[in-house]
HTML snippet that shows the backbone in 3Dmol.js (N, CA, C, O; Angstrom):
<script src="https://3Dmol.org/build/3Dmol-min.js"></script>
<div id="view" style="width:600px;height:400px;position:relative"></div>
<script>
const pdb = `
ATOM      1  N   MET A   1       0.714  -1.112  -0.094  1.00  0.00           N
ATOM      2  CA  MET A   1      -0.034   0.125  -0.061  1.00  0.00           C
ATOM      3  C   MET A   1       0.807   1.349   0.063  1.00  0.00           C
ATOM      4  O   MET A   1       1.801   1.445   0.783  1.00  0.00           O
ATOM      5  N   THR A   2       0.377   2.156  -0.610  1.00  0.00           N
ATOM      6  CA  THR A   2       0.980   3.708  -0.846  1.00  0.00           C
ATOM      7  C   THR A   2       0.746   4.383   0.529  1.00  0.00           C
ATOM      8  O   THR A   2      -0.067   4.038   1.387  1.00  0.00           O
ATOM      9  N   ASP A   3       1.541   5.321   0.562  1.00  0.00           N
ATOM     10  CA  ASP A   3       1.102   6.110   1.822  1.00  0.00           C
ATOM     11  C   ASP A   3      -0.337   6.756   1.628  1.00  0.00           C
ATOM     12  O   ASP A   3      -1.062   6.804   2.621  1.00  0.00           O
ATOM     13  N   GLU A   4      -0.815   7.273   0.378  1.00  0.00           N
ATOM     14  CA  GLU A   4      -1.778   7.753  -0.004  1.00  0.00           C
ATOM     15  C   GLU A   4      -3.019   6.544   0.346  1.00  0.00           C
ATOM     16  O   GLU A   4      -4.051   6.913   0.906  1.00  0.00           O
ATOM     17  N   ASP A   5      -2.831   5.176  -0.012  1.00  0.00           N
ATOM     18  CA  ASP A   5      -3.725   4.199   0.255  1.00  0.00           C
ATOM     19  C   ASP A   5      -3.951   4.237   1.618  1.00  0.00           C
ATOM     20  O   ASP A   5      -5.087   4.004   2.034  1.00  0.00           O
ATOM     21  N   ILE A   6      -2.962   4.518   2.452  1.00  0.00           N
ATOM     22  CA  ILE A   6      -3.141   4.096   3.850  1.00  0.00           C
ATOM     23  C   ILE A   6      -3.584   5.376   4.566  1.00  0.00           C
ATOM     24  O   ILE A   6      -3.948   5.243   5.734  1.00  0.00           O
ATOM     25  N   GLN A   7      -3.601   6.504   4.062  1.00  0.00           N
ATOM     26  CA  GLN A   7      -4.470   7.783   4.635  1.00  0.00           C
ATOM     27  C   GLN A   7      -6.083   7.297   4.362  1.00  0.00           C
ATOM     28  O   GLN A   7      -7.016   7.178   5.157  1.00  0.00           O
ATOM     29  N   LYS A   8      -6.001   7.057   2.829  1.00  0.00           N
ATOM     30  CA  LYS A   8      -7.315   6.605   2.510  1.00  0.00           C
ATOM     31  C   LYS A   8      -8.274   5.694   3.511  1.00  0.00           C
ATOM     32  O   LYS A   8      -9.384   5.970   3.966  1.00  0.00           O
ATOM     33  N   THR A   9      -7.440   4.490   3.696  1.00  0.00           N
ATOM     34  CA  THR A   9      -8.029   3.452   4.693  1.00  0.00           C
ATOM     35  C   THR A   9      -8.458   4.223   6.081  1.00  0.00           C
ATOM     36  O   THR A   9      -9.462   4.042   6.770  1.00  0.00           O
ATOM     37  N   THR A  10      -7.289   5.209   6.278  1.00  0.00           N
ATOM     38  CA  THR A  10      -7.597   5.757   7.967  1.00  0.00           C
ATOM     39  C   THR A  10      -8.672   6.435   7.874  1.00  0.00           C
ATOM     40  O   THR A  10      -9.089   6.895   8.937  1.00  0.00           O
ATOM     41  N   GLN A  11      -9.386   6.694   6.746  1.00  0.00           N
ATOM     42  CA  GLN A  11     -10.406   7.672   6.608  1.00  0.00           C
ATOM     43  C   GLN A  11     -11.811   7.203   6.590  1.00  0.00           C
ATOM     44  O   GLN A  11     -12.754   7.657   7.237  1.00  0.00           O
ATOM     45  N   ASP A  12     -11.798   6.093   5.636  1.00  0.00           N
ATOM     46  CA  ASP A  12     -12.664   5.452   5.118  1.00  0.00           C
ATOM     47  C   ASP A  12     -12.180   3.980   5.184  1.00  0.00           C
ATOM     48  O   ASP A  12     -12.110   3.565   4.028  1.00  0.00           O
ATOM     49  N   PRO A  13     -11.907   3.260   5.858  1.00  0.00           N
ATOM     50  CA  PRO A  13     -11.646   1.473   6.015  1.00  0.00           C
ATOM     51  C   PRO A  13     -12.475   0.795   5.028  1.00  0.00           C
ATOM     52  O   PRO A  13     -12.111  -0.241   4.472  1.00  0.00           O
ATOM     53  N   SER A  14     -13.921   1.547   4.740  1.00  0.00           N
ATOM     54  CA  SER A  14     -14.667   0.568   3.723  1.00  0.00           C
ATOM     55  C   SER A  14     -14.079   0.804   2.080  1.00  0.00           C
ATOM     56  O   SER A  14     -14.440   0.162   1.093  1.00  0.00           O
ATOM     57  N   LYS A  15     -13.136   1.850   2.122  1.00  0.00           N
ATOM     58  CA  LYS A  15     -12.985   1.995   1.004  1.00  0.00           C
ATOM     59  C   LYS A  15     -11.310   1.323   0.657  1.00  0.00           C
ATOM     60  O   LYS A  15     -10.815   1.602  -0.435  1.00  0.00           O
ATOM     61  N   ALA A  16     -10.735   0.689   1.378  1.00  0.00           N
ATOM     62  CA  ALA A  16      -9.530   0.521   1.493  1.00  0.00           C
ATOM     63  C   ALA A  16      -9.066  -0.703   0.216  1.00  0.00           C
ATOM     64  O   ALA A  16      -9.768  -1.698   0.035  1.00  0.00           O
ATOM     65  N   SER A  17      -7.911  -0.463  -0.524  1.00  0.00           N
ATOM     66  CA  SER A  17      -7.515  -1.114  -1.596  1.00  0.00           C
ATOM     67  C   SER A  17      -7.289  -2.463  -1.004  1.00  0.00           C
ATOM     68  O   SER A  17      -6.145  -2.878  -0.817  1.00  0.00           O
ATOM     69  N   LEU A  18      -8.297  -3.125  -0.718  1.00  0.00           N
ATOM     70  CA  LEU A  18      -8.104  -4.638  -0.216  1.00  0.00           C
ATOM     71  C   LEU A  18      -9.104  -5.702  -0.770  1.00  0.00           C
ATOM     72  O   LEU A  18      -9.882  -5.309  -1.638  1.00  0.00           O
ATOM     73  N   ASP A  19      -9.162  -6.793  -0.433  1.00  0.00           N
ATOM     74  CA  ASP A  19      -9.948  -7.718  -1.071  1.00  0.00           C
ATOM     75  C   ASP A  19     -11.171  -7.889   0.157  1.00  0.00           C
ATOM     76  O   ASP A  19     -10.904  -7.635   1.332  1.00  0.00           O
ATOM     77  N   ASP A  20     -11.965  -8.158  -0.095  1.00  0.00           N
ATOM     78  CA  ASP A  20     -13.266  -8.354   0.297  1.00  0.00           C
ATOM     79  C   ASP A  20     -12.966  -8.701   1.919  1.00  0.00           C
ATOM     80  O   ASP A  20     -13.309  -7.907   2.795  1.00  0.00           O
ATOM     81  N   LYS A  21     -12.272 -10.001   2.230  1.00  0.00           N
ATOM     82  CA  LYS A  21     -12.109 -10.404   3.361  1.00  0.00           C
ATOM     83  C   LYS A  21     -11.122  -9.585   4.068  1.00  0.00           C
ATOM     84  O   LYS A  21     -11.425  -9.348   5.238  1.00  0.00           O
ATOM     85  N   ASP A  22     -10.306  -9.222   3.759  1.00  0.00           N
ATOM     86  CA  ASP A  22      -8.729  -8.147   4.231  1.00  0.00           C
ATOM     87  C   ASP A  22     -10.213  -6.751   4.443  1.00  0.00           C
ATOM     88  O   ASP A  22     -10.668  -6.568   5.572  1.00  0.00           O
ATOM     89  N   ARG A  23     -10.481  -6.355   3.853  1.00  0.00           N
ATOM     90  CA  ARG A  23     -11.272  -5.086   4.049  1.00  0.00           C
ATOM     91  C   ARG A  23     -12.441  -5.023   4.993  1.00  0.00           C
ATOM     92  O   ARG A  23     -12.866  -3.943   5.404  1.00  0.00           O
ATOM     93  N   GLY A  24     -13.112  -6.520   5.436  1.00  0.00           N
ATOM     94  CA  GLY A  24     -13.634  -6.453   6.009  1.00  0.00           C
ATOM     95  C   GLY A  24     -13.471  -6.585   7.722  1.00  0.00           C
ATOM     96  O   GLY A  24     -14.310  -6.335   8.587  1.00  0.00           O
ATOM     97  N   MET A  25     -12.093  -7.066   7.859  1.00  0.00           N
ATOM     98  CA  MET A  25     -11.462  -7.307   9.202  1.00  0.00           C
ATOM     99  C   MET A  25     -11.045  -5.804   9.954  1.00  0.00           C
ATOM    100  O   MET A  25     -11.258  -5.364  11.084  1.00  0.00           O
ATOM    101  N   VAL A  26     -10.247  -5.174   8.578  1.00  0.00           N
ATOM    102  CA  VAL A  26     -10.023  -4.002   8.928  1.00  0.00           C
ATOM    103  C   VAL A  26     -10.997  -2.829   9.507  1.00  0.00           C
ATOM    104  O   VAL A  26     -10.865  -2.092  10.485  1.00  0.00           O
ATOM    105  N   VAL A  27     -12.017  -2.938   8.537  1.00  0.00           N
ATOM    106  CA  VAL A  27     -13.321  -2.418   8.927  1.00  0.00           C
ATOM    107  C   VAL A  27     -13.697  -2.856  10.532  1.00  0.00           C
ATOM    108  O   VAL A  27     -13.762  -1.953  11.367  1.00  0.00           O
ATOM    109  N   PHE A  28     -13.907  -4.066  10.879  1.00  0.00           N
ATOM    110  CA  PHE A  28     -14.356  -4.325  12.498  1.00  0.00           C
ATOM    111  C   PHE A  28     -13.203  -4.178  13.162  1.00  0.00           C
ATOM    112  O   PHE A  28     -13.439  -4.141  14.369  1.00  0.00           O
ATOM    113  N   VAL A  29     -11.859  -4.060  12.876  1.00  0.00           N
ATOM    114  CA  VAL A  29     -11.097  -3.606  14.053  1.00  0.00           C
ATOM    115  C   VAL A  29     -11.019  -2.287  14.292  1.00  0.00           C
ATOM    116  O   VAL A  29     -10.898  -1.876  15.446  1.00  0.00           O
ATOM    117  N   MET A  30     -11.084  -1.365  13.113  1.00  0.00           N
ATOM    118  CA  MET A  30     -11.270   0.149  13.388  1.00  0.00           C
ATOM    119  C   MET A  30     -12.470   0.331  14.029  1.00  0.00           C
ATOM    120  O   MET A  30     -12.395   0.712  15.197  1.00  0.00           O
ATOM    121  N   ASN A  31     -13.415   0.176  13.616  1.00  0.00           N
ATOM    122  CA  ASN A  31     -14.924   0.490  14.550  1.00  0.00           C
ATOM    123  C   ASN A  31     -14.622  -0.249  16.019  1.00  0.00           C
ATOM    124  O   ASN A  31     -14.862   0.406  17.034  1.00  0.00           O
ATOM    125  N   ALA A  32     -14.097  -1.611  16.141  1.00  0.00           N
ATOM    126  CA  ALA A  32     -14.487  -2.133  17.129  1.00  0.00           C
ATOM    127  C   ALA A  32     -13.373  -1.126  18.505  1.00  0.00           C
ATOM    128  O   ALA A  32     -13.600  -1.006  19.709  1.00  0.00           O
ATOM    129  N   ILE A  33     -12.353  -0.639  17.780  1.00  0.00           N
ATOM    130  CA  ILE A  33     -11.158   0.015  18.164  1.00  0.00           C
ATOM    131  C   ILE A  33     -11.954   1.644  18.933  1.00  0.00           C
ATOM    132  O   ILE A  33     -11.980   2.170  20.046  1.00  0.00           O
ATOM    133  N   LYS A  34     -12.379   1.874  17.869  1.00  0.00           N
ATOM    134  CA  LYS A  34     -13.301   3.429  18.164  1.00  0.00           C
ATOM    135  C   LYS A  34     -14.497   3.436  19.034  1.00  0.00           C
ATOM    136  O   LYS A  34     -14.869   4.475  19.580  1.00  0.00           O
ATOM    137  N   LYS A  35     -15.093   2.339  19.175  1.00  0.00           N
ATOM    138  CA  LYS A  35     -16.212   2.143  19.687  1.00  0.00           C
ATOM    139  C   LYS A  35     -16.814   0.505  19.994  1.00  0.00           C
ATOM    140  O   LYS A  35     -17.754  -0.040  19.416  1.00  0.00           O
ATOM    141  N   PRO A  36     -15.944  -0.062  21.091  1.00  0.00           N
ATOM    142  CA  PRO A  36     -15.961  -1.459  21.392  1.00  0.00           C
ATOM    143  C   PRO A  36     -17.584  -1.878  22.094  1.00  0.00           C
ATOM    144  O   PRO A  36     -18.039  -3.012  21.944  1.00  0.00           O
ATOM    145  N   ASN A  37     -18.233  -0.951  22.747  1.00  0.00           N
ATOM    146  CA  ASN A  37     -19.554  -1.360  22.821  1.00  0.00           C
ATOM    147  C   ASN A  37     -20.366  -1.799  21.852  1.00  0.00           C
ATOM    148  O   ASN A  37     -21.086  -2.790  21.975  1.00  0.00           O
ATOM    149  N   ASP A  38     -20.289  -1.040  20.773  1.00  0.00           N
ATOM    150  CA  ASP A  38     -20.952  -1.312  19.554  1.00  0.00           C
ATOM    151  C   ASP A  38     -20.881  -2.351  18.857  1.00  0.00           C
ATOM    152  O   ASP A  38     -21.736  -2.453  17.978  1.00  0.00           O
ATOM    153  N   VAL A  39     -19.933  -3.385  18.986  1.00  0.00           N
ATOM    154  CA  VAL A  39     -19.632  -4.594  18.409  1.00  0.00           C
ATOM    155  C   VAL A  39     -20.834  -5.504  18.701  1.00  0.00           C
ATOM    156  O   VAL A  39     -21.202  -5.542  19.875  1.00  0.00           O
ATOM    157  N   THR A  40     -21.474  -6.218  17.828  1.00  0.00           N
ATOM    158  CA  THR A  40     -21.855  -7.094  17.950  1.00  0.00           C
ATOM    159  C   THR A  40     -22.080  -8.370  17.420  1.00  0.00           C
ATOM    160  O   THR A  40     -21.784  -8.407  16.226  1.00  0.00           O
ATOM    161  N   GLN A  41     -22.629  -9.773  18.016  1.00  0.00           N
ATOM    162  CA  GLN A  41     -22.720 -10.576  17.157  1.00  0.00           C
ATOM    163  C   GLN A  41     -22.468 -10.729  15.600  1.00  0.00           C
ATOM    164  O   GLN A  41     -21.628 -11.330  14.931  1.00  0.00           O
ATOM    165  N   THR A  42     -23.637  -9.866  15.294  1.00  0.00           N
ATOM    166  CA  THR A  42     -23.884  -9.938  13.752  1.00  0.00           C
ATOM    167  C   THR A  42     -22.240  -9.424  13.520  1.00  0.00           C
ATOM    168  O   THR A  42     -21.731 -10.193  12.705  1.00  0.00           O
ATOM    169  N   ASP A  43     -21.587  -8.730  13.820  1.00  0.00           N
ATOM    170  CA  ASP A  43     -20.605  -8.291  13.239  1.00  0.00           C
ATOM    171  C   ASP A  43     -19.241  -9.081  13.350  1.00  0.00           C
ATOM    172  O   ASP A  43     -18.180  -8.826  12.781  1.00  0.00           O
ATOM    173  N   VAL A  44     -19.480  -9.897  14.050  1.00  0.00           N
ATOM    174  CA  VAL A  44     -18.309 -10.875  14.404  1.00  0.00           C
ATOM    175  C   VAL A  44     -18.568 -12.149  13.454  1.00  0.00           C
ATOM    176  O   VAL A  44     -17.662 -12.680  12.811  1.00  0.00           O
ATOM    177  N   ASP A  45     -20.045 -12.623  13.438  1.00  0.00           N
ATOM    178  CA  ASP A  45     -20.604 -13.471  12.329  1.00  0.00           C
ATOM    179  C   ASP A  45     -20.339 -13.002  11.015  1.00  0.00           C
ATOM    180  O   ASP A  45     -20.319 -13.816  10.092  1.00  0.00           O
ATOM    181  N   GLY A  46     -20.094 -11.568  10.774  1.00  0.00           N
ATOM    182  CA  GLY A  46     -20.120 -11.319   9.412  1.00  0.00           C
ATOM    183  C   GLY A  46     -18.560 -11.808   8.852  1.00  0.00           C
ATOM    184  O   GLY A  46     -18.384 -12.419   7.798  1.00  0.00           O
ATOM    185  N   LEU A  47     -17.411 -11.369   9.865  1.00  0.00           N
ATOM    186  CA  LEU A  47     -16.528 -11.879   9.742  1.00  0.00           C
ATOM    187  C   LEU A  47     -15.824 -13.241   9.526  1.00  0.00           C
ATOM    188  O   LEU A  47     -14.816 -13.542   8.887  1.00  0.00           O
ATOM    189  N   ARG A  48     -16.655 -13.933  10.243  1.00  0.00           N
ATOM    190  CA  ARG A  48     -16.787 -15.791  10.025  1.00  0.00           C
ATOM    191  C   ARG A  48     -17.219 -16.072   8.477  1.00  0.00           C
ATOM    192  O   ARG A  48     -16.646 -16.810   7.676  1.00  0.00           O
ATOM    193  N   SER A  49     -18.227 -15.389   8.303  1.00  0.00           N
ATOM    194  CA  SER A  49     -18.792 -15.584   6.887  1.00  0.00           C
ATOM    195  C   SER A  49     -17.680 -15.260   5.760  1.00  0.00           C
ATOM    196  O   SER A  49     -17.757 -15.719   4.620  1.00  0.00           O
ATOM    197  N   LEU A  50     -16.830 -14.573   6.124  1.00  0.00           N
ATOM    198  CA  LEU A  50     -15.710 -14.053   5.089  1.00  0.00           C
ATOM    199  C   LEU A  50     -14.626 -14.829   5.404  1.00  0.00           C
ATOM    200  O   LEU A  50     -13.587 -14.494   4.836  1.00  0.00           O
ATOM    201  N   GLY A  51     -14.561 -15.814   6.180  1.00  0.00           N
ATOM    202  CA  GLY A  51     -13.602 -16.859   6.583  1.00  0.00           C
ATOM    203  C   GLY A  51     -12.627 -16.455   7.719  1.00  0.00           C
ATOM    204  O   GLY A  51     -11.732 -17.285   7.880  1.00  0.00           O
ATOM    205  N   TRP A  52     -12.599 -15.768   8.248  1.00  0.00           N
ATOM    206  CA  TRP A  52     -12.054 -15.379   9.108  1.00  0.00           C
ATOM    207  C   TRP A  52     -12.396 -16.318  10.579  1.00  0.00           C
ATOM    208  O   TRP A  52     -13.565 -16.378  10.962  1.00  0.00           O
ATOM    209  N   THR A  53     -11.199 -17.093  11.422  1.00  0.00           N
ATOM    210  CA  THR A  53     -11.964 -18.008  12.678  1.00  0.00           C
ATOM    211  C   THR A  53     -11.598 -16.844  13.244  1.00  0.00           C
ATOM    212  O   THR A  53     -11.083 -15.806  12.830  1.00  0.00           O
ATOM    213  N   ASP A  54     -12.143 -17.421  14.730  1.00  0.00           N
ATOM    214  CA  ASP A  54     -12.297 -16.863  15.993  1.00  0.00           C
ATOM    215  C   ASP A  54     -10.993 -16.379  16.480  1.00  0.00           C
ATOM    216  O   ASP A  54     -10.854 -15.312  17.078  1.00  0.00           O
ATOM    217  N   ASN A  55      -9.923 -17.309  16.168  1.00  0.00           N
ATOM    218  CA  ASN A  55      -8.416 -16.842  16.344  1.00  0.00           C
ATOM    219  C   ASN A  55      -8.244 -15.863  15.493  1.00  0.00           C
ATOM    220  O   ASN A  55      -7.553 -14.917  15.874  1.00  0.00           O
ATOM    221  N   ASP A  56      -8.589 -15.846  14.679  1.00  0.00           N
ATOM    222  CA  ASP A  56      -7.931 -14.540  13.558  1.00  0.00           C
ATOM    223  C   ASP A  56      -8.437 -13.457  14.416  1.00  0.00           C
ATOM    224  O   ASP A  56      -7.760 -12.591  14.970  1.00  0.00           O
ATOM    225  N   ILE A  57      -9.579 -13.598  14.452  1.00  0.00           N
ATOM    226  CA  ILE A  57     -10.426 -12.427  14.891  1.00  0.00           C
ATOM    227  C   ILE A  57      -9.878 -11.757  16.163  1.00  0.00           C
ATOM    228  O   ILE A  57      -9.530 -10.583  16.292  1.00  0.00           O
ATOM    229  N   LEU A  58      -9.872 -12.864  17.186  1.00  0.00           N
ATOM    230  CA  LEU A  58      -8.758 -12.130  18.735  1.00  0.00           C
ATOM    231  C   LEU A  58      -7.624 -11.644  17.958  1.00  0.00           C
ATOM    232  O   LEU A  58      -7.328 -10.454  18.057  1.00  0.00           O
ATOM    233  N   ASP A  59      -7.025 -12.334  17.280  1.00  0.00           N
ATOM    234  CA  ASP A  59      -5.523 -11.865  17.223  1.00  0.00           C
ATOM    235  C   ASP A  59      -5.493 -10.756  16.954  1.00  0.00           C
ATOM    236  O   ASP A  59      -4.856  -9.940  17.621  1.00  0.00           O
ATOM    237  N   ALA A  60      -6.361 -10.378  15.626  1.00  0.00           N
ATOM    238  CA  ALA A  60      -6.539  -8.980  15.069  1.00  0.00           C
ATOM    239  C   ALA A  60      -6.604  -7.844  16.173  1.00  0.00           C
ATOM    240  O   ALA A  60      -5.741  -7.002  16.424  1.00  0.00           O
ATOM    241  N   MET A  61      -7.907  -8.039  16.804  1.00  0.00           N
ATOM    242  CA  MET A  61      -7.919  -7.295  17.986  1.00  0.00           C
ATOM    243  C   MET A  61      -6.950  -7.035  18.919  1.00  0.00           C
ATOM    244  O   MET A  61      -6.710  -5.943  19.434  1.00  0.00           O
ATOM    245  N   SER A  62      -6.353  -8.173  19.134  1.00  0.00           N
ATOM    246  CA  SER A  62      -5.117  -7.807  20.165  1.00  0.00           C
ATOM    247  C   SER A  62      -4.153  -7.112  19.786  1.00  0.00           C
ATOM    248  O   SER A  62      -3.476  -6.377  20.504  1.00  0.00           O
ATOM    249  N   HIS A  63      -4.008  -7.324  18.472  1.00  0.00           N
ATOM    250  CA  HIS A  63      -2.874  -6.450  17.665  1.00  0.00           C
ATOM    251  C   HIS A  63      -3.423  -5.047  17.862  1.00  0.00           C
ATOM    252  O   HIS A  63      -2.892  -4.209  18.590  1.00  0.00           O
ATOM    253  N   ALA A  64      -4.293  -4.901  17.305  1.00  0.00           N
ATOM    254  CA  ALA A  64      -5.003  -3.245  17.231  1.00  0.00           C
ATOM    255  C   ALA A  64      -4.975  -2.509  18.850  1.00  0.00           C
ATOM    256  O   ALA A  64      -4.677  -1.340  19.100  1.00  0.00           O
ATOM    257  N   ALA A  65      -5.348  -3.498  19.752  1.00  0.00           N
ATOM    258  CA  ALA A  65      -5.033  -2.864  21.131  1.00  0.00           C
ATOM    259  C   ALA A  65      -4.097  -2.651  21.741  1.00  0.00           C
ATOM    260  O   ALA A  65      -4.089  -2.049  22.815  1.00  0.00           O
ATOM    261  N   SER A  66      -2.986  -3.179  21.076  1.00  0.00           N
ATOM    262  CA  SER A  66      -1.767  -3.193  21.689  1.00  0.00           C
ATOM    263  C   SER A  66      -1.199  -2.169  20.915  1.00  0.00           C
ATOM    264  O   SER A  66      -0.215  -1.600  21.389  1.00  0.00           O
ATOM    265  N   MET A  67      -1.712  -1.751  19.591  1.00  0.00           N
ATOM    266  CA  MET A  67      -0.822  -0.467  18.782  1.00  0.00           C
ATOM    267  C   MET A  67      -1.470   0.629  19.785  1.00  0.00           C
ATOM    268  O   MET A  67      -0.804   1.497  20.349  1.00  0.00           O
ATOM    269  N   VAL A  68      -2.933   0.451  19.929  1.00  0.00           N
ATOM    270  CA  VAL A  68      -3.245   1.919  20.929  1.00  0.00           C
ATOM    271  C   VAL A  68      -3.050   1.992  22.267  1.00  0.00           C
ATOM    272  O   VAL A  68      -3.473   3.014  22.809  1.00  0.00           O
ATOM    273  N   SER A  69      -2.360   0.928  23.145  1.00  0.00           N
ATOM    274  CA  SER A  69      -1.870   1.091  24.015  1.00  0.00           C
ATOM    275  C   SER A  69      -0.506   1.695  23.866  1.00  0.00           C
ATOM    276  O   SER A  69      -0.219   2.634  24.609  1.00  0.00           O
ATOM    277  N   ALA A  70       0.338   1.278  23.018  1.00  0.00           N
ATOM    278  CA  ALA A  70       1.490   1.839  22.539  1.00  0.00           C
ATOM    279  C   ALA A  70       1.422   3.130  22.137  1.00  0.00           C
ATOM    280  O   ALA A  70       2.391   3.839  22.413  1.00  0.00           O
ATOM    281  N   SER A  71       0.485   3.619  21.535  1.00  0.00           N
ATOM    282  CA  SER A  71       0.129   4.819  21.368  1.00  0.00           C
ATOM    283  C   SER A  71      -0.103   5.614  22.584  1.00  0.00           C
ATOM    284  O   SER A  71       0.421   6.725  22.502  1.00  0.00           O
ATOM    285  N   ILE A  72      -0.600   5.436  23.463  1.00  0.00           N
ATOM    286  CA  ILE A  72      -0.763   6.100  24.389  1.00  0.00           C
ATOM    287  C   ILE A  72       0.156   6.141  25.343  1.00  0.00           C
ATOM    288  O   ILE A  72       0.139   7.191  25.985  1.00  0.00           O
ATOM    289  N   LEU A  73       1.030   5.285  25.689  1.00  0.00           N
ATOM    290  CA  LEU A  73       2.361   5.466  26.363  1.00  0.00           C
ATOM    291  C   LEU A  73       3.030   6.449  25.502  1.00  0.00           C
ATOM    292  O   LEU A  73       3.140   7.622  25.857  1.00  0.00           O
ATOM    293  N   MET A  74       3.404   6.088  24.574  1.00  0.00           N
ATOM    294  CA  MET A  74       4.231   7.437  23.650  1.00  0.00           C
ATOM    295  C   MET A  74       3.905   9.012  23.783  1.00  0.00           C
ATOM    296  O   MET A  74       4.629   9.985  23.994  1.00  0.00           O
ATOM    297  N   LYS A  75       2.337   8.845  23.545  1.00  0.00           N
ATOM    298  CA  LYS A  75       2.035  10.152  23.941  1.00  0.00           C
ATOM    299  C   LYS A  75       2.055  10.750  25.519  1.00  0.00           C
ATOM    300  O   LYS A  75       2.010  11.972  25.664  1.00  0.00           O
ATOM    301  N   THR A  76       2.123   9.901  26.653  1.00  0.00           N
ATOM    302  CA  THR A  76       2.122  10.075  27.969  1.00  0.00           C
ATOM    303  C   THR A  76       3.286  10.433  28.199  1.00  0.00           C
ATOM    304  O   THR A  76       3.362  11.362  29.003  1.00  0.00           O
ATOM    305  N   PHE A  77       4.298  10.027  27.773  1.00  0.00           N
ATOM    306  CA  PHE A  77       5.817  10.387  28.170  1.00  0.00           C
ATOM    307  C   PHE A  77       6.619  10.853  26.858  1.00  0.00           C
ATOM    308  O   PHE A  77       7.769  10.530  26.562  1.00  0.00           O
ATOM    309  N   LYS A  78       5.555  11.868  25.980  1.00  0.00           N
ATOM    310  CA  LYS A  78       6.388  12.637  24.736  1.00  0.00           C
ATOM    311  C   LYS A  78       7.145  11.763  24.320  1.00  0.00           C
ATOM    312  O   LYS A  78       8.323  12.119  24.340  1.00  0.00           O
ATOM    313  N   MET A  79       6.929  10.548  23.871  1.00  0.00           N
ATOM    314  CA  MET A  79       7.843   9.786  22.419  1.00  0.00           C
ATOM    315  C   MET A  79       7.709   9.898  21.703  1.00  0.00           C
ATOM    316  O   MET A  79       8.505   9.573  20.823  1.00  0.00           O
ATOM    317  N   ASP A  80       6.572  10.459  21.490  1.00  0.00           N
ATOM    318  CA  ASP A  80       6.120  10.739  19.968  1.00  0.00           C
ATOM    319  C   ASP A  80       6.261  11.945  19.478  1.00  0.00           C
ATOM    320  O   ASP A  80       5.576  12.326  18.528  1.00  0.00           O
ATOM    321  N   ILE A  81       7.272  12.786  20.131  1.00  0.00           N
ATOM    322  CA  ILE A  81       7.241  13.852  19.596  1.00  0.00           C
ATOM    323  C   ILE A  81       9.206  13.550  18.958  1.00  0.00           C
ATOM    324  O   ILE A  81      10.070  12.814  19.435  1.00  0.00           O
ATOM    325  N   ALA A  82       9.249  14.440  17.816  1.00  0.00           N
ATOM    326  CA  ALA A  82      10.361  13.890  17.090  1.00  0.00           C
ATOM    327  C   ALA A  82      11.607  14.745  17.639  1.00  0.00           C
ATOM    328  O   ALA A  82      11.379  15.900  17.999  1.00  0.00           O
ATOM    329  N   CYS A  83      12.757  14.294  17.711  1.00  0.00           N
ATOM    330  CA  CYS A  83      13.858  14.828  18.408  1.00  0.00           C
ATOM    331  C   CYS A  83      14.818  15.324  17.433  1.00  0.00           C
ATOM    332  O   CYS A  83      15.871  15.840  17.810  1.00  0.00           O
TER     333      CYS A  83
END
`;
const viewer = $3Dmol.createViewer("view");
viewer.addModel(pdb, "pdb");
viewer.setStyle({}, {cartoon: {color: "spectrum"}});
viewer.zoomTo();
viewer.render();
</script>
């Protein structure tokens, strides 16, 4: 993906230049990170219908949550400021 593709994906993950399966996971994860209480069983079932396993879904969410966690730590300790 180009930097432009990544920027577009960040703005609207449903338009990511990925296949349907991968796009579905990206949309799910980005929505879940922003609004975890809004995730429904239907959302998870939708990923399963695309071929993702429960392990895949948990793994993707774990990685996403870790990235958010690292970002918070870096911001807290001002590690995100270029030297």
